[in-house]
N, C-alpha and C positions, 0 to 999 in steps of 0.2 A: 847390335845390343851392346851397351856400355860394358867396360872390361870388369871382371867380378873383382872385388878388393878384399883381401884379406889383411887381419890385423889392423882394423880402422881405430881401434882404442889403444890406449899406450901399454895396456897388459896383454893385449892381444898381438901387438907389434913385439912385445918384449919377449912373449913367447917364441915367434918366429925368430926374432933376432939372436936371442940366446941358442937356440937349436943351428941357426944358420952358423953363428960363429964358431960353433965346436965342430962342424962339419967341414972338416979340411980338404974333403974331397970335392967339395961344392955340389954334392948331389942334390940336396934338399929343393934349391931354387929350380931343378930339372923336373922335380915331382910337381910344380905349380901346373904345367900344362895339362898334367894328368887329372889333377883336381878340377882345372876349368873345364875340361870335356866331360866330366860328370863320371869318369871311371870308378870313383868309390861308391859303390852300389850300397853298401851298408855300413853304418857308423853307430857305435854304442859304447858307453862305459858302463862296466861291471866291475863294482867296487874300485880298484885304482888301476884297471886295465883298458886302454883303449882296444876296441876287438873291429876289425873291419873286414868287408869283402872289397876288393879292386880288381876291377878287369884289366887284364892285361891281353898278351897276345894269344894265350891261350883260350879254348871256349871256357872253362872254367875260372871262375874269379879267384884270385888269391887270397889266401886268409893271412891277414896283418895282425899284429899285437904289439903294443907300444905301452911301456911301464915305467913310471919316475919310482925313485927312491923314496919309500914311505916315510911318515913322520914318527917316530915312536911315541908311546902316551905322554912322555914327559914333555916334548915338544907341542903337543897337541894342547895340553892343559896351558901351557905358556901361550900359545896362540891365543884361545879362546880368553884367556884372562886379560890380555895386553888390549884386544879389539873391545870387548864389552865394559871395559872401563873407558873406553872413548865414545861418546855419543856421535861426533860426526862421522867418525869412519863405521861407526855401525850401522848410521843411516844411509850413508853413500852406499855400503855392500848392498844393503836392500833395495836401494834402488838401481840395483844391477852395475854400479860403478865400484872400480877400486881405487880408493885415492892412493896418491903417490906414496904418502905418508906411511900406509900399510907396510910398503916394500921395506922403506928405509926403517921403520921399527923393528921389523922382523930380521932383516939383515944384521943389524946391531945386536941383536939378541943369538946371533949366530945359527939364524934359520933361513934358508934359501928356497924361496918359491920357487924360481925359474932354475934350470939344470945349468951348471957349470962346466960340466965335460959329458963324455958318453959314458964314464961310471956311473951318472945317476939315472942314466935311460938304459933299459932293457928293450930292444927291438927285434923283432922277428917276422920274416915273410916265408910264405912256401914257392916263392918263384925261383928260378935257377940261379938269379944272380946272388951270390954267396957275399957280396958288398952291403954293409950296414951302415949308413941308412940306403935301401935301393929306392928308386922313385917311387916305388907303391908307398912305402913306409913315408917316403917325404909328402907324398899325395895325402896321406893320413894327417899328417903334421900342418899341411896347409888347412883343411878342413875343420881340425880341431881349433885352430886359430879363430874360426868363425863361431864356433860354440862357445870359445872363452870368451871371445868378444861380446856375445849377449848374456853370459853368465859366469862372472869371475869367481863364484864359489867353486867352479869345476877347478880352478888351479888347486885350490885345497883337496878336492876329492881325488884328484891324481896324485894326492900324495898319501891316499888311503885316510885322509882327514876330513870327516863329515861335519864340517862346519855349523851346518843347519843343525844336525842332533847335539852338538857340543853346546850350542847357545841355548838350544830348548833345555838341555839338561842343567842351565843355570837361570832356568824361569825367563828366558827371552825367547816369545813364540816369535820367529821371523815371517812366517806366512809368506815366503819368498814366491811361492808357486802359484799363490792365490792371484787370480785375475779378476780385478774388479772393473768390469766393463757394463756402462750403463746400458740397459736393454729396453728397445720401442717396442711396444706388443703391437702387433698387426691382427686386428680381429675381423676375418671374414664375415661374421655374424652381426657384426655393427652397421646396420641400415643406414641408407640415406635418410635419416629421421628429419628432425627439428629443423625448420628454416625460420629462423628470429630474424631475418633479413626486414620484415616489416616494421621492427621495432626500432631499427638502426636510423639515427638522425645523422644522414650523411652530411649535411650541410656543417653541422656542429663539429663532425669529424675533420672534414677540410678546414675547419676555422683552427683546430689545434695543430694542424701540421706544417711543419716549417724545416724542410730538409737543408737549408741553407745551416741551420744549426749544427749540423752533424760534423765533426771533428775531422779532419785528414790526417790520418796516421800512417798514410803510405804502407811501406814494408817494415815498419817499426817493430809491430808486434810480433811477425815472423822471425825478425832479427835475434829476437831471444831466444830461439829455439837453439839447440844444442847442434854443433855440425857434425856430420857423419856419424846419424844413429847405427849402432850397429844391426838393426833390424832390417837394414836395406844395403845391399851390397854393390848393386849397378851404379854407384856414383854417391852424390851428397844428397839425402833426402831433402835437406833443408834449403839447398840450393833450387831444387825441384819446387818446393813449396814458395818460396821467394819469387822465383820467375813467374809462377803462376798467378800470385798475387799481383803481380806488375801487368801482366797478359790481362787479367780481369779489369783492372784500372782503365787499361787501353781501351778495351772493347765497350766497356759501360760509359766511358766519356763519349766515345764515338756516338754511342746509340743517344746518350742524353742529349747530345747537341742537335739532334734532329726533333726533338720534342717540343711542340709549340707552347707554352705558358698562357699565351693570353692572343688568342686571334678569333677568328668566326669560323674554322674549320668545322666540317661537320663529321670529320673522320672519328670513328669509335674509338675509344681508348682500349677497349678489352670485349672480346666476343667469346662470352662463356657458353659452349656447346653442352646443354645439360649439366653435368658434374664432372669434377675430375677423380680420377683412379688412383688406387695404391696397391701394389702387389707385396706380396711378403718379404720382399727383398728392399721394400722402402722406396721403391721406384714411382715416382708420380707421372700420371700420362694424362693427356688430354689435349685439348686445343688450345694453343696460346698465339694470340695476335699480340705482336708487339705494340706498346704504347705509343700514342702518335699525338695526341691532343688532350690537355686537360680543362680546357675551356667548357667542354661539354659533360664533365664526369658526372655533374650532378642530375645529369638526365638520363643516366644511365640505369639499368637495374641494380637495386642494392648488391646483390652477389658479383655480379660484373664489375662494378666500381671498387668493392672491397680486394677483388683479387686484382684489378688494375691498380691499385694503390700499392698491393704487395709486391707487385712486380717493379713499380717505379722506387719503391723502397730497397727493393734487391739490388736495384741498379746503382742507387746511391751508395749502398754498402760497398759494393764491388768498385766503385770509382774512389771511394775514400778509405780502402784498406780496411774497412770495418767488418771483414769476415774472418772467422778462424776454422781451421779442422777440426771436428769433434769426432772421435771412435765411438761407435754405438754397436751393440751387438742384435742381428735381427732374430729371424726364425732359424731353429736349427743351431749348428755351429758356424754360423755364417755372421761377418761383421762388414759394416760400412763406415766411411768417411763420409760425413755430412758437414758442408759449408755452411756454418749459423754465425747469427750477428753477435758482435762483440759487446755483449751487454755489461762489460766493466765500464764502458762509456756512459755518462748519465743521460745523456740525448738520445742514444739508439735504445736504452732502457725505456725510457718514455714513450717512444714510438712502439716498440713492442708490447708494452702493456696496454697501448692504446688499440693495436691492430688485431692482436690475437683473440679477444673475445668476440671479435668481428666474424670470424671465419667459421661460419655454420655449417652443419652436416651436409648441407646441398653444395657445399663448396668441396668440402672434402671429409668423407668418412672413413669408416674402418679403422681410425686412429685416435688416440687420447686428444683431448683438446689443447693440453698444454704443449704438443709436439707440433701441430698441424702447421705453424708459421714457420717453424724450423725446415719443414720439409719442403714446403712452397719456397722459401728462399732459396733451399739447396736445388731445387726443380729451375727456377729462375737462372741460377747461375750456369747450369749445364745445358739450359737451351739457348744460352748466349754463349758459352765457351768452347768452341768448336776446336779442340787441340788436335795437334798433328801426329799423335801417339800411335805408333805401329802395335796395334792391339795383338800382332799374331807373335811378337817378340819381346814387347815390354813386359816387365815383371808386374806381376799381380798387383803388389802394392802400389806401384806408379799408377797403374790403371784406376786403382781405389780413389788415389788423389785427384786425378785430373777428369776421370771420365764418371766417376761415382760407382764403378763397379763392388760387387760385394767379393769377399774373400774368406777362406777360412785359415787357421792357422798354421795348417800343412802347408800352405802357399808361402811363407816365409822361412827364411833361413834356416832356423832352429825352433825347437819346443819353446823356447824361452824367448823368442823375438816379439811374441805378442804382448807380454808385461813389459818388455822394453819399449814397444810403441807407445803402449798405454801411460807409461812414466813419462816419456817423451813429449807427449801432449798435453799431460796434467798440468805443466806449467801454466797454459793458457785457460784452465779452469780451475782456479783455485777458489773461485767465488763458490762454488758448489759444496765446498767442504762445511763439515760442521764447526771445526775448531780452526780460526783462521788467526795468524800472527798480525799484531798491528806493530808497526814501526813508530818509536817516539823518539824526536830529537828535543833535547833540553839545553838552554844557554845559561850555564851557571854564572859564567862571567863572561866579560866583553870577547874573549879570545879563547874561550873552552866550551867545546861542544860535546854533549853526551850522547850515545845512540841507546835505547833500550828496547827491548822487545818484551810487548804484552800479547795476550791471548784471548779472543772474543769468543764466545759461544754462541754461535748463530740462530741457537734453537731457544733461546731466552733473552730477557732484557739486563740480565745481571752484567754489571760494569767488567770491563776488562780486567784481567788479573796478571801480574808478572810471570815471566817465563820459568823462574823457580817455584813459585806459587802454584802454577798449573802442573808442574811436574809431581809436587808432593799431593794435590788433590785429585789428579787424573793418571795414574803410572800406567793403565792400561793402554791410554791413548799417546804416551810419550814417544813411543817410536813412529806413529803415523806423522804426528807433529815436526818431528826431526827430520823425517822424510822430505817434508815439505820445505823446511827450513835450508836442507841440502841444495834442494833444487833452484833455491833462490840464491845460494851463496856464492855462484859464479860472477852474477852481478854486484854483491856486496860481500866482499870477502870477510869483512870486519864480523859476521854474522856468525864464521867457523869459531871466533875466539869465545861467543858466548856460549855456544854448542859444547865446544871442548873443556870448558870451566864452569862447574856448576854453580860455583861460589862467585862467579863475576856477574855484576849488575848491569854492567853497561860498557861500553866503549868509547873512549876519548879521541878527540881531534882538537888539534888546534885551529885557528882561523885558516892558514893556508892548506890544510890538509882536508878542511871541510868543504873547501870550494869544489874539490874533485866528488866529493860525497854528493853535494847539493846539485851539481849540475850534471854529473855522469851517471851516478848510480842511482837514486833516489829517483829519478823522472821514470826508470826502467820499472821500479818498483811499483810506482803508481800505474805504469801502464798494464802491469800484469794485474790489477784491479785490486791489490792489498793496499790497507789504510795506512796512511803517512801523517802523522801530527806533528807539525813543527811549530817552533815559537812564535807568540801571537807577532802579527806583522811582517815575518820572515817573508812568508809566500807571497804578500800584497808588495811589499817595500823593496825586497831585495833581487828575488828571483824573477828574471824576464819572462813575458809572456808574450807568445805570438799573438797579435791582432792583424785586422786587417780593414783597410779604408777602400770603399766603392769607387772606382775609378770612373770618371764621366767618359762617355763616348761620343762621338757625333752621331747622328739620327739619320744624316744624310745617307741616301739609297738604302735605308733599312724599313722593313716593312714595319706595321704596327705591332706585330708580335715580337717578343724577345725570346731566343732560346735560352735553355739554361746555361750553356756554355760563355753566350753573351753576358747575362746576367752575373756569372759568377767572375768576373774579372776584377780581381782584387789587388791592392798595393799592401803587400804585407810589412808589418811595422813589428818593432818589440817595445812592450811597456815597461818601464821602470816606474814603479809607483804609479803616479799621475802621468808620468812624462812619457811621451811617443818619439821614438827614433827610428830611423830607417835600419834595415838590416846591414848595410855597409857601416854606417854610423857605431851601430852596436859591435861590430867587428873590429872597429880601430878602436874603440874603447877597451875591448878585451884586452889587445895589446900593451896597453899602457897601466893596466890595473894589476895588483897584486892582493891575493887573499879576499876577504868578503868586505 
């Protein structure tokens, strides 16, 4: 099992560093081994006191208490005043992030979040070691780093400063502990009912499907995720996800290369034995034959053909990096991570809308129609994805990602880890929000570009409004929108300026500055599914686009049938307006060009 990590965030690391630096006897690092082996049997925070039970050499665990110097009422009011006036800091706090600016602002005001000497710490342990800190106290300090990583509000709690309550007193309802995870209802009473397969025009469906139009995004979308989310201690969860997407592509491309697109094979595409079943943990079961031939698809039974198409669609999504992890709730207090289509890509959405209505209850029952395709795609993924995870030693969250197993909140490091996981994945699912930000770039003069934020209500046809108008018209929704903008900010830091200054309507860039925005930042925003409005002609004339030209291959030694790998051999080029140049030519052009 990978080594447990402590202090994976800057604030958790600062907690450890502060206490390590004032530990002149170097005892705190020695407590890490105690923390690693699970010696801390119980850990809780009561008011501003950390109380723990730590197993030592004696049969009965030692009682440990650690307390920081409390903030008086004046300091507490200073803190809530400074933080509540800054939308950016407040939004990041509610996203379980502690912006570095917070520490800077408070330190400047003479308020130290982290202890600077042992005079700021009161620690005790019932062990016979008279030294403070002993290794039992040190183990508790390490475990508290994990708690603080997942919940930066704890840093304030340890100073007897209930920031949640202070914000609530100012009319700011943080709802920090509220977990919003969409639940998929499994209904065992839902029968294998209607079979509308007879009404399906299979030939018409096949004529509308062109998998070659699906974009290839590789690991680009997963690369937008934050590294080292504190909800996972045994390494970097982002690395695990990125590597899994790479493995999906490798497996799918190998499988697709064996599928004959045009031959006289009599091999069945799919063999559907009765219907598929699903249990309360959203695990699909049934017989799945890998697709082998498309030539006889129209001769299959409608249900078999539809599931075969879904199977092939799933493989194409795997090959192109067009799947994303989605956290859902199942029955009870259980959760699952499903691999579902990236519907922010237009061509993916078209196929989802085409195939979803075709999945009858005869194919998959006991689940709502809107989720059937997602569950079948996830099933296809795990049918092909045979990971080498050691199930006995791997963390539950790793198994949830790689194997599709269910887990509970108690399987994660802390009580706040589930909301951290939910927020971590939220970046991939902006499209499901009611209010979504729109980024607009205007070009007022030749070398001057303005970036503004508008907000659209997805439930109405009303035109978008400016960010300031939205805040005035929807005060109860401000925090939610700010939390979304804070998630985007690492990819477009200028958003922070608009959030911090309510009077500011736009951020300005000169031509040279805008090059980085245009080519490095805005494409990521589009990848996340947010709407981006550029000046007329800028997207078509200036921004390069990847295009592809089919390369001819000799037919010598080749059978009449072409497999998918052979058909998808392209010569990638770059389009500048109507001009097409090779990738190498484009790279050479960049070396000689400045600005736009």
